[in-house]
Chimera marker file (.cmm) of the C-alpha trace (Angstrom):
<marker_set name="trace">
<marker id="1" x="15.123" y="13.064" z="9.119" r="1" g="1" b="0" radius="0.5"/>
<marker id="2" x="12.701" y="10.206" z="8.654" r="1" g="1" b="0" radius="0.5"/>
<marker id="3" x="11.647" y="6.871" z="10.107" r="1" g="1" b="0" radius="0.5"/>
<marker id="4" x="9.489" y="3.992" z="9.077" r="1" g="1" b="0" radius="0.5"/>
<marker id="5" x="6.740" y="3.029" z="11.517" r="1" g="1" b="0" radius="0.5"/>
<marker id="6" x="4.347" y="0.049" z="11.538" r="1" g="1" b="0" radius="0.5"/>
<marker id="7" x="0.890" y="1.286" z="12.515" r="1" g="1" b="0" radius="0.5"/>
<marker id="8" x="-0.407" y="-0.610" z="15.508" r="1" g="1" b="0" radius="0.5"/>
<marker id="9" x="-3.723" y="1.263" z="15.921" r="1" g="1" b="0" radius="0.5"/>
<marker id="10" x="-6.617" y="-1.162" z="15.745" r="1" g="1" b="0" radius="0.5"/>
<marker id="11" x="-8.485" y="1.123" z="13.261" r="1" g="1" b="0" radius="0.5"/>
<marker id="12" x="-5.363" y="2.269" z="11.418" r="1" g="1" b="0" radius="0.5"/>
<marker id="13" x="-5.419" y="5.971" z="10.516" r="1" g="1" b="0" radius="0.5"/>
<marker id="14" x="-9.113" y="6.322" z="10.015" r="1" g="1" b="0" radius="0.5"/>
<marker id="15" x="-11.671" y="8.639" z="11.697" r="1" g="1" b="0" radius="0.5"/>
<marker id="16" x="-10.888" y="9.212" z="15.380" r="1" g="1" b="0" radius="0.5"/>
<marker id="17" x="-7.295" y="7.889" z="15.401" r="1" g="1" b="0" radius="0.5"/>
<marker id="18" x="-6.498" y="10.033" z="12.340" r="1" g="1" b="0" radius="0.5"/>
<marker id="19" x="-7.975" y="13.080" z="14.090" r="1" g="1" b="0" radius="0.5"/>
<marker id="20" x="-5.840" y="12.475" z="17.155" r="1" g="1" b="0" radius="0.5"/>
<marker id="21" x="-2.711" y="11.944" z="14.995" r="1" g="1" b="0" radius="0.5"/>
<marker id="22" x="-3.375" y="15.181" z="13.073" r="1" g="1" b="0" radius="0.5"/>
<marker id="23" x="-3.974" y="17.075" z="16.283" r="1" g="1" b="0" radius="0.5"/>
<marker id="24" x="-0.647" y="15.848" z="17.758" r="1" g="1" b="0" radius="0.5"/>
<marker id="25" x="1.183" y="16.593" z="14.487" r="1" g="1" b="0" radius="0.5"/>
<marker id="26" x="-0.152" y="20.149" z="14.641" r="1" g="1" b="0" radius="0.5"/>
<marker id="27" x="1.231" y="20.649" z="18.135" r="1" g="1" b="0" radius="0.5"/>
<marker id="28" x="4.777" y="19.757" z="17.117" r="1" g="1" b="0" radius="0.5"/>
<marker id="29" x="7.346" y="22.619" z="16.910" r="1" g="1" b="0" radius="0.5"/>
<marker id="30" x="8.514" y="21.353" z="13.461" r="1" g="1" b="0" radius="0.5"/>
<marker id="31" x="6.500" y="20.465" z="10.356" r="1" g="1" b="0" radius="0.5"/>
<marker id="32" x="6.041" y="16.691" z="9.900" r="1" g="1" b="0" radius="0.5"/>
<marker id="33" x="4.990" y="14.804" z="6.796" r="1" g="1" b="0" radius="0.5"/>
<marker id="34" x="3.662" y="11.241" z="6.526" r="1" g="1" b="0" radius="0.5"/>
<marker id="35" x="3.629" y="8.861" z="3.557" r="1" g="1" b="0" radius="0.5"/>
<marker id="36" x="3.292" y="5.265" z="2.531" r="1" g="1" b="0" radius="0.5"/>
<marker id="37" x="6.673" y="3.806" z="1.631" r="1" g="1" b="0" radius="0.5"/>
<marker id="38" x="7.523" y="4.920" z="-1.881" r="1" g="1" b="0" radius="0.5"/>
<marker id="39" x="4.580" y="7.345" z="-1.953" r="1" g="1" b="0" radius="0.5"/>
<marker id="40" x="4.351" y="11.107" z="-1.929" r="1" g="1" b="0" radius="0.5"/>
<marker id="41" x="4.491" y="12.627" z="1.561" r="1" g="1" b="0" radius="0.5"/>
<marker id="42" x="1.601" y="14.683" z="2.860" r="1" g="1" b="0" radius="0.5"/>
<marker id="43" x="1.174" y="17.194" z="5.657" r="1" g="1" b="0" radius="0.5"/>
<marker id="44" x="0.715" y="15.208" z="8.877" r="1" g="1" b="0" radius="0.5"/>
<marker id="45" x="-1.365" y="18.064" z="10.345" r="1" g="1" b="0" radius="0.5"/>
<marker id="46" x="-4.020" y="17.843" z="7.589" r="1" g="1" b="0" radius="0.5"/>
<marker id="47" x="-6.880" y="15.520" z="8.304" r="1" g="1" b="0" radius="0.5"/>
<marker id="48" x="-7.897" y="15.260" z="4.588" r="1" g="1" b="0" radius="0.5"/>
<marker id="49" x="-4.346" y="14.520" z="3.513" r="1" g="1" b="0" radius="0.5"/>
<marker id="50" x="-3.851" y="11.838" z="6.189" r="1" g="1" b="0" radius="0.5"/>
<marker id="51" x="-7.197" y="10.156" z="5.419" r="1" g="1" b="0" radius="0.5"/>
<marker id="52" x="-6.276" y="9.924" z="1.682" r="1" g="1" b="0" radius="0.5"/>
<marker id="53" x="-3.404" y="7.627" z="2.666" r="1" g="1" b="0" radius="0.5"/>
<marker id="54" x="-5.980" y="4.955" z="3.691" r="1" g="1" b="0" radius="0.5"/>
<marker id="55" x="-3.658" y="3.426" z="6.349" r="1" g="1" b="0" radius="0.5"/>
<marker id="56" x="-4.807" y="0.162" z="7.956" r="1" g="1" b="0" radius="0.5"/>
<marker id="57" x="-3.465" y="-1.654" z="10.988" r="1" g="1" b="0" radius="0.5"/>
<marker id="58" x="-0.074" y="-3.280" z="10.233" r="1" g="1" b="0" radius="0.5"/>
<marker id="59" x="0.700" y="-0.913" z="7.354" r="1" g="1" b="0" radius="0.5"/>
<marker id="60" x="4.004" y="0.920" z="7.271" r="1" g="1" b="0" radius="0.5"/>
<marker id="61" x="4.192" y="4.673" z="7.057" r="1" g="1" b="0" radius="0.5"/>
<marker id="62" x="7.145" y="6.998" z="6.746" r="1" g="1" b="0" radius="0.5"/>
<marker id="63" x="7.272" y="9.974" z="9.134" r="1" g="1" b="0" radius="0.5"/>
<marker id="64" x="9.602" y="12.773" z="8.034" r="1" g="1" b="0" radius="0.5"/>
<marker id="65" x="10.678" y="16.312" z="8.711" r="1" g="1" b="0" radius="0.5"/>
<marker id="66" x="13.193" y="18.621" z="7.043" r="1" g="1" b="0" radius="0.5"/>
<marker id="67" x="14.167" y="19.906" z="10.492" r="1" g="1" b="0" radius="0.5"/>
<marker id="68" x="17.123" y="18.578" z="12.502" r="1" g="1" b="0" radius="0.5"/>
<marker id="69" x="17.974" y="18.400" z="16.144" r="1" g="1" b="0" radius="0.5"/>
<marker id="70" x="16.198" y="17.487" z="19.308" r="1" g="1" b="0" radius="0.5"/>
<marker id="71" x="12.899" y="19.127" z="18.414" r="1" g="1" b="0" radius="0.5"/>
<marker id="72" x="12.679" y="17.127" z="15.213" r="1" g="1" b="0" radius="0.5"/>
<marker id="73" x="13.636" y="13.897" z="16.974" r="1" g="1" b="0" radius="0.5"/>
<marker id="74" x="11.027" y="14.581" z="19.659" r="1" g="1" b="0" radius="0.5"/>
<marker id="75" x="8.316" y="15.286" z="17.133" r="1" g="1" b="0" radius="0.5"/>
<marker id="76" x="8.936" y="12.011" z="15.352" r="1" g="1" b="0" radius="0.5"/>
<marker id="77" x="9.129" y="10.176" z="18.691" r="1" g="1" b="0" radius="0.5"/>
<marker id="78" x="5.706" y="11.556" z="19.768" r="1" g="1" b="0" radius="0.5"/>
<marker id="79" x="4.003" y="10.624" z="16.510" r="1" g="1" b="0" radius="0.5"/>
<marker id="80" x="5.604" y="7.207" z="16.361" r="1" g="1" b="0" radius="0.5"/>
<marker id="81" x="4.395" y="6.473" z="19.913" r="1" g="1" b="0" radius="0.5"/>
<marker id="82" x="0.866" y="7.492" z="18.971" r="1" g="1" b="0" radius="0.5"/>
<marker id="83" x="0.897" y="5.284" z="15.874" r="1" g="1" b="0" radius="0.5"/>
<marker id="84" x="1.864" y="2.234" z="17.895" r="1" g="1" b="0" radius="0.5"/>
<marker id="85" x="-1.384" y="2.480" z="19.825" r="1" g="1" b="0" radius="0.5"/>
<link id1="1" id2="2" r="1" g="1" b="0" radius="0.2"/>
<link id1="2" id2="3" r="1" g="1" b="0" radius="0.2"/>
<link id1="3" id2="4" r="1" g="1" b="0" radius="0.2"/>
<link id1="4" id2="5" r="1" g="1" b="0" radius="0.2"/>
<link id1="5" id2="6" r="1" g="1" b="0" radius="0.2"/>
<link id1="6" id2="7" r="1" g="1" b="0" radius="0.2"/>
<link id1="7" id2="8" r="1" g="1" b="0" radius="0.2"/>
<link id1="8" id2="9" r="1" g="1" b="0" radius="0.2"/>
<link id1="9" id2="10" r="1" g="1" b="0" radius="0.2"/>
<link id1="10" id2="11" r="1" g="1" b="0" radius="0.2"/>
<link id1="11" id2="12" r="1" g="1" b="0" radius="0.2"/>
<link id1="12" id2="13" r="1" g="1" b="0" radius="0.2"/>
<link id1="13" id2="14" r="1" g="1" b="0" radius="0.2"/>
<link id1="14" id2="15" r="1" g="1" b="0" radius="0.2"/>
<link id1="15" id2="16" r="1" g="1" b="0" radius="0.2"/>
<link id1="16" id2="17" r="1" g="1" b="0" radius="0.2"/>
<link id1="17" id2="18" r="1" g="1" b="0" radius="0.2"/>
<link id1="18" id2="19" r="1" g="1" b="0" radius="0.2"/>
<link id1="19" id2="20" r="1" g="1" b="0" radius="0.2"/>
<link id1="20" id2="21" r="1" g="1" b="0" radius="0.2"/>
<link id1="21" id2="22" r="1" g="1" b="0" radius="0.2"/>
<link id1="22" id2="23" r="1" g="1" b="0" radius="0.2"/>
<link id1="23" id2="24" r="1" g="1" b="0" radius="0.2"/>
<link id1="24" id2="25" r="1" g="1" b="0" radius="0.2"/>
<link id1="25" id2="26" r="1" g="1" b="0" radius="0.2"/>
<link id1="26" id2="27" r="1" g="1" b="0" radius="0.2"/>
<link id1="27" id2="28" r="1" g="1" b="0" radius="0.2"/>
<link id1="28" id2="29" r="1" g="1" b="0" radius="0.2"/>
<link id1="29" id2="30" r="1" g="1" b="0" radius="0.2"/>
<link id1="30" id2="31" r="1" g="1" b="0" radius="0.2"/>
<link id1="31" id2="32" r="1" g="1" b="0" radius="0.2"/>
<link id1="32" id2="33" r="1" g="1" b="0" radius="0.2"/>
<link id1="33" id2="34" r="1" g="1" b="0" radius="0.2"/>
<link id1="34" id2="35" r="1" g="1" b="0" radius="0.2"/>
<link id1="35" id2="36" r="1" g="1" b="0" radius="0.2"/>
<link id1="36" id2="37" r="1" g="1" b="0" radius="0.2"/>
<link id1="37" id2="38" r="1" g="1" b="0" radius="0.2"/>
<link id1="38" id2="39" r="1" g="1" b="0" radius="0.2"/>
<link id1="39" id2="40" r="1" g="1" b="0" radius="0.2"/>
<link id1="40" id2="41" r="1" g="1" b="0" radius="0.2"/>
<link id1="41" id2="42" r="1" g="1" b="0" radius="0.2"/>
<link id1="42" id2="43" r="1" g="1" b="0" radius="0.2"/>
<link id1="43" id2="44" r="1" g="1" b="0" radius="0.2"/>
<link id1="44" id2="45" r="1" g="1" b="0" radius="0.2"/>
<link id1="45" id2="46" r="1" g="1" b="0" radius="0.2"/>
<link id1="46" id2="47" r="1" g="1" b="0" radius="0.2"/>
<link id1="47" id2="48" r="1" g="1" b="0" radius="0.2"/>
<link id1="48" id2="49" r="1" g="1" b="0" radius="0.2"/>
<link id1="49" id2="50" r="1" g="1" b="0" radius="0.2"/>
<link id1="50" id2="51" r="1" g="1" b="0" radius="0.2"/>
<link id1="51" id2="52" r="1" g="1" b="0" radius="0.2"/>
<link id1="52" id2="53" r="1" g="1" b="0" radius="0.2"/>
<link id1="53" id2="54" r="1" g="1" b="0" radius="0.2"/>
<link id1="54" id2="55" r="1" g="1" b="0" radius="0.2"/>
<link id1="55" id2="56" r="1" g="1" b="0" radius="0.2"/>
<link id1="56" id2="57" r="1" g="1" b="0" radius="0.2"/>
<link id1="57" id2="58" r="1" g="1" b="0" radius="0.2"/>
<link id1="58" id2="59" r="1" g="1" b="0" radius="0.2"/>
<link id1="59" id2="60" r="1" g="1" b="0" radius="0.2"/>
<link id1="60" id2="61" r="1" g="1" b="0" radius="0.2"/>
<link id1="61" id2="62" r="1" g="1" b="0" radius="0.2"/>
<link id1="62" id2="63" r="1" g="1" b="0" radius="0.2"/>
<link id1="63" id2="64" r="1" g="1" b="0" radius="0.2"/>
<link id1="64" id2="65" r="1" g="1" b="0" radius="0.2"/>
<link id1="65" id2="66" r="1" g="1" b="0" radius="0.2"/>
<link id1="66" id2="67" r="1" g="1" b="0" radius="0.2"/>
<link id1="67" id2="68" r="1" g="1" b="0" radius="0.2"/>
<link id1="68" id2="69" r="1" g="1" b="0" radius="0.2"/>
<link id1="69" id2="70" r="1" g="1" b="0" radius="0.2"/>
<link id1="70" id2="71" r="1" g="1" b="0" radius="0.2"/>
<link id1="71" id2="72" r="1" g="1" b="0" radius="0.2"/>
<link id1="72" id2="73" r="1" g="1" b="0" radius="0.2"/>
<link id1="73" id2="74" r="1" g="1" b="0" radius="0.2"/>
<link id1="74" id2="75" r="1" g="1" b="0" radius="0.2"/>
<link id1="75" id2="76" r="1" g="1" b="0" radius="0.2"/>
<link id1="76" id2="77" r="1" g="1" b="0" radius="0.2"/>
<link id1="77" id2="78" r="1" g="1" b="0" radius="0.2"/>
<link id1="78" id2="79" r="1" g="1" b="0" radius="0.2"/>
<link id1="79" id2="80" r="1" g="1" b="0" radius="0.2"/>
<link id1="80" id2="81" r="1" g="1" b="0" radius="0.2"/>
<link id1="81" id2="82" r="1" g="1" b="0" radius="0.2"/>
<link id1="82" id2="83" r="1" g="1" b="0" radius="0.2"/>
<link id1="83" id2="84" r="1" g="1" b="0" radius="0.2"/>
<link id1="84" id2="85" r="1" g="1" b="0" radius="0.2"/>
</marker_set>
């Protein structure tokens, strides 16, 4: 399961917003990965991995999980909502 999200956070995924994103990803009941379109996915619960993506406001990212069902859908919903700002 995956979805493309346009990042609406004023700072993108840098410093504090990245820390909040990683914290929320770590709370999810399923593992979530994040990537730039066409790029290699990284663990969304790893601050170092997320920061290496260098995501700015307006950039697209791909949220994904290998899980299915309502928990997976809910995890992607939560993280998408956070990325919209």
